[in-house]
N, C-alpha and C positions, 0 to 999 in steps of 0.2 A: 618417666616424663609423660605428661598428658598429651593426647593427640591435639594438634593445632591445625586449623585450616586457614591458609592464607588465600584470600580471594581478591580479585581485581576485575576490571572491565574485560581484560583478556589475559589468558595464559598462552605464552608462545613456547611450547616445550622443546622446539627444534626437531626432535624426532616425533612425528605425528602431527595431526592437524591442530591449528589454533583453536582455543576454546573460548568462545564469548561468554562473559559472566562466569569465568572459570575459577577453579580453586586448586590448591596443592595441599594435600593432607600430609602432615609430618608427625612422626612419632619415633622417639629414641634415635634421633639423628638421621633417619632415613625417610625418603618419600614413600608413603604407603598407598597413595592414590592421586590421580590427576583427572579432573573432569569438571562438569558443571558444578558450581559451588553449592547449589541447593540440594545436590545429591550426596554431598560429603558430610560426615559427622565429625564433631570435635569443637573445641573452643575456637572462636573465630577472630581473625584480624582482617578487617576490610580496608582496601585501598582504592578509593574512587579515582577515576581518570588515570588509571595506571595499568601497566603491563608487568606481569611476572615472567621473567626469563631465567634460564639457568645462570648460575654464577659464572662470570667471565673467567676464562683461563688465559693467563698471560704467558705465552710460550717462550718469551725471552726478555729478561730484565736484569738490571744491576741495581739492587736496592741501595747499596752503599754509595751510589752516585746521585742520590735524590736531590742534593743541593748544588749540583754542577750546572744548572740551567744557564744557558747563554754563554758559557765559556768557549772562546775561540770561534764564535759565529763568523762565518765567511771564510774560515781556513779550509784548505783542501785536506783530504783525509790524513796524510802523513804528519803535517805539522799540528793538526788537531789532536791526534792521538798522543804525539810527543808532549803537547801542552798539558794534557791530563796526567801523563806519567810524572811530569815535573811537579805539578801542583799537589798530587797525591802524597808526595813526600813531606809536605808541610803539616799533615795531620798529626795529632797527638793521640796517646792511648785513650781508647773509649770513643773517639770521634766516629770511627766507622760504624760502630753499633748504634750510636745516637742517630746518625744519618739514616741507617738502614731501618730503624724503627719508624722514622718519619715516612720513609718510602713505603713501608708496609701499611701504615695508616692511610696514606694517599691511595694505595691500591684498593683497600677496603672501601674508601669513599667513592671510588669510581665503579664499584660493583665487582671487583676482582676477588675471587675466592681461592684461586690456585695460581701458582706461578712456577716457572723454571728460572732460577736465578744463576747467573755466572758470577761467582763471588771471589774477589781478590783476597779477602781476609777471613772469609767464613761468617762475616757479620750478619748475613741474611738469615742464618739458622736461628740464633737467639731472637732476632727481631720477629720472624714469622711465628716461632714458638710462643712468644709473649703475647702477640696480638691475635693469634688464632688463625693465621693463614695456612692453607695447605701448600706445600712447596717441595720441589726438588732443588736442593742447593748444590750446584756443581762447583767444586773448589778448583780455582784456576791454577794451572801450572804453565811454565815457560821454559825456554832454553833448548839446548841441544844435548844435554846430559840426562839420560833416563834415570840414573841413580839420584841425581840432585833433584829432579822433578818429583820422583816418588818420595823422597825425603821431605820435601816441602809439603806434598799432599798429606803425608802421615802426620806431620806437625799440625797442620790446619785441622785435620780430622780429629786429633786429640782435643783441640780447643773447643770443638763444638759437640763432642760426644754426648754431653748431657742434654743437648737440645734436640737430638734426633728422636723420632717417634713414628708411629704409623702415619702421622700427618706431615711431619717434616723428615724428608728422606735425603740420603746422600748421593751425590754424583761427582763426576770429575770433568774438568774442562781444560784440555790442552787448548791454549788460547786461539791460535790461528796458524796456518802453514808458514806465515812469514815470521812468526815469533817462537815457533815450536817445531822441533825436528821430527822427521818421520819416525825415528826410533823412540822418541818420547810418546808420540801418538800410539805406537804399538804397545809400549809399556802400560799406558793408560787403558787401552782397550782390554789388555789382559787382566785388569782388575775385576772385570765382570760387572761394572756399575753403569748406570746411565751416563752417557758421554755427550757433552755439548761442546760445540766449537763454532767459531766465526769462520765462514767459508765463502769465498768468491764475492766478497763485499764490495771491492772497489777495483777500478781499472789499474790503479797504482799497485795493488796486490798482485794482479795478474802479470803486469810488466816486470815486477821484481822477480816473481817466481820463474817466469819463462826466460828472462834475459839478464837479470841482475842490474837493470837500469831503471831510470825514472826517479820520482820523488822519494821513494823508499830507500833508494841507494844512498841518499844524502841524509836520511833520518838517523838519529841516534838510537841506540838500544835495539837494533835489529841483529840478533846474534846468529841468525840462520843463513847458511849459504843458499843461493838460489837453487831450486829443485830442478829447473829446466823443464818442468811440466806444471800444469795447473794443479791447484789444490785437490780438486775432485779426482783427477786421474791419479795423482800421487797417492791419496789415501785408498783409492780402489785397488791400486797395484800392491799396496802393503796390507791389504785385507783388513783395513781398519773399519771400513764402512759396513753398517749392518743396522738391524731394526732398533738397537738401543742408542743409535747415534742421532742427535738433534743438531742440524746445521742451521745456524742463524744467517740470514740474508740471502745467499745464493742469487745475487743480482746478475752476475756475469757468468752465466752458464750457457753452453751451447746445447744443441739437440742431443749430441752424444753424451754429454755430462748429465743432462736430464734423464736420459735412459739409464745411465749408471746409478743415479740416485734411486730411480724406481726399481731397478733390478735388485739392489741391495736393501730395499725397503727403508731407506734413510728418510727421516722426517725433516721438514724445513720450517723454520720459524720466520715468517714474513714480517718485516719491520718497515713498512712503507714510509712513515714520517722520517725516521732516521736516514733512510736511503735518500730521500728527497732533500732533506736539509743539508746533508753532507755532499750533495751533488753526485752521489754514487750511481744514480739511475733508478729505474723501475724494474723490479724482479718480474720474470715471466710467469706470473701466477697461473694464468689460464693454461699455459703449456704444462706447468708442473702438475696441476690438477688433472688435465687430460691424460697425462702419462701415468696417473695413479699414485703420485707421490702424496704422502700424508702432509698436509700443510696446515699450520696453525698461525695465529696472529700474535705478534709480540710488540711491546712498546719500546724495547731497548731501554735506555735510561735518559734522564734529563741532561746527561752529558751531551747527547745528540738530539734529543727531542725535548719539547718544553715540559712534559709531564708524563705521568703514567695513565693518561686518559685513554681508555680503550674505545670510547665512543669516537673520539677524533681519529683513532687508528683505523676503526672500521670505515669511517667516511673516506679517509685518505686511501685506503685499500681500493675502495670503489672508484675514486677519482683517477688514481694512477693506472688501474687496470683498463678503464675506459679510454684514458688518454693514450696508453700504449697500444691498445687494440683498435682505437678509433671507432668504437662501437658502443652504444649505450647498454647493450646486453652483455658486455665482456665480463662484468661481475655485478651480480644483483645484490640488493640489500639482504635478501634471504641468505645468499651464500656468505656475505660478509658476517652476518650474525652467527652462522654456523662455524666459520673460521675462528671466531672469537670464543666459541664455546666447545662444541663437540669436535671441531677440527683440531683445536689445540689439545683437547683431551686425548684424541687419537695420537697426536704427535708425541705426547708424553707417555703413551701407553696406559692411560688412566680412564679410557672411555667406558669400561665396564662399570666404573664407580661414579663418574662425574661427566659433565658436558651436556647433559640433557635432563629433562624432568620426566622421570618414569619411575614407576613403582619398583622399589628395591634399591634404587640408587641413593647415594649420599644426598642429604638435604642441603645442597649448596644452591642458593637462589638469590636473585636480585630483583627488587621491586623498583620500577622506573615510572615516575610520574610524567605525564604529558599535559598536565593542567596548564592552561594559559598558552599553550604552544599552537602553532599553525596547523598541527596535525589532528586537532579535534574539531568537529566530530570525526570519528574513526573511519578510515577506509581500509588501511592495512596496518596492523600493529607492528609488524617487522620493519616496514619502511619508517614508521613513526619513531621506533626506538633507535634505528641506525642513524637517521638523519636529524632527529629531534632530541636525542638523548644527550645528557651531560652529567658530570659528577654532581652538580647542584640539583639534578632531578632524581638522584638515587635516594629513595626513602628508607631502604632496609637492605642489608647484606647479611645473609645467613651462611655459616659454614658448619656443616654437621648439625644443622638445626638450631645452632646458637647464634644469637644476634651479635655480630662482630662490628657492625656499624648501624646506627640508626640516626637519621637526619634530625638534628635538634637535640639529640641526647648524648652525643659524643663530642668531647672537647680534648684537644691535645696540646695545650699551651706549653707544657714543659718539653714535649717532643720538639716543638717548633723552636723554642728558645735554644736548646742545646744544639740542634742542627744548624741554626742560624749562626751560632758562635763558631762552629766548625767551618761554615762557608766563609766567614770573615778571615779565618786562618788561610784558607785556600786562596783568598784574594789579597794576601799580604804583599804581593809584588805583582804589578801590572804586566801583562804579556806584551810583547811587541806586536804591532799591527802586521797583518800578512802583507807580503809584497804583491803589488798589482801589476 
């Protein structure tokens, strides 16, 4: 493959200084050089009024919920999750993969090149393999029986075996401490795979685990007896926590639990829009980072957020951190961009390969136009990308040096048609309004 130089007004490599009039030289799927564009050799693609950034890394997603947007808006966490469990049963064969394909396409459109997916059916694996996303697909398991959980995992693993590769890898996801027993967590940890879980997401989760009371006590489909301790303490005591564990949310964690996460080198996927929309709260991101916890940024899914838009996720991370800390410096645009790239790559254990633009790393990059925005002329390209970026401004998304999305050149009408038909099945019966 010929060497290609992608050049723009700025390159923001995340590691290292911004480069005005910069370029990224790519050959055989790798970055071979980053620097002033006029010092680089190769075929050239020029993007005026644009910034080149590393491909975004989505640390927590559910691609097969791509058409669930708006379901149960205004519900508290327990009835919200119960609604989705009920509706999911209305889908037919092939629906999950059709929806996941649309989710993968939407990720590429927003500049995402890598994601960690928690997959109920495994549909994320063929979707990512087909559309060219890099992914860790964590197969979800539930319940209190380790044998049954591992049997479910093995069956799902068999269905996606043909879609696994260097780019699409396998993981396991014991769903949450309120839906999965400690014994199942231990069995999953023993598999030696990347492990993702939902942890300390809502106050209702904590109340159920500690006391067996609250909204989750009335919810259907909660098969686990209360642990009488928080999820973080439970998993630490069972020696489940470790560097291969990715914990989504961690909204309701105290100082001791943050110390436990840091001590065991657990990574956290911060999902600020989901946490805000579901009324769960604002995660203590500044405290987690100060403790040395690896923190990445995740969109969660349109079941709880409107989209896979990581620009909106970065902005919401800034807003909620500053609101929580009551300080304008609680989280900077620079840190938000790092969370969405190198921070998430660290959380997934992939930072040697992706997450920043540096010679030798995979050629995963995103080109963002700021033409016509309030951020031109330039002052700071990072601030412009974080506060002015959007999926509509993404001009190009490369994965391993291959164009997986190009504005104006990619259309997905069939993906949208099939996914829309699946959404219609999900909506075949209207839910009851939440009690006020």
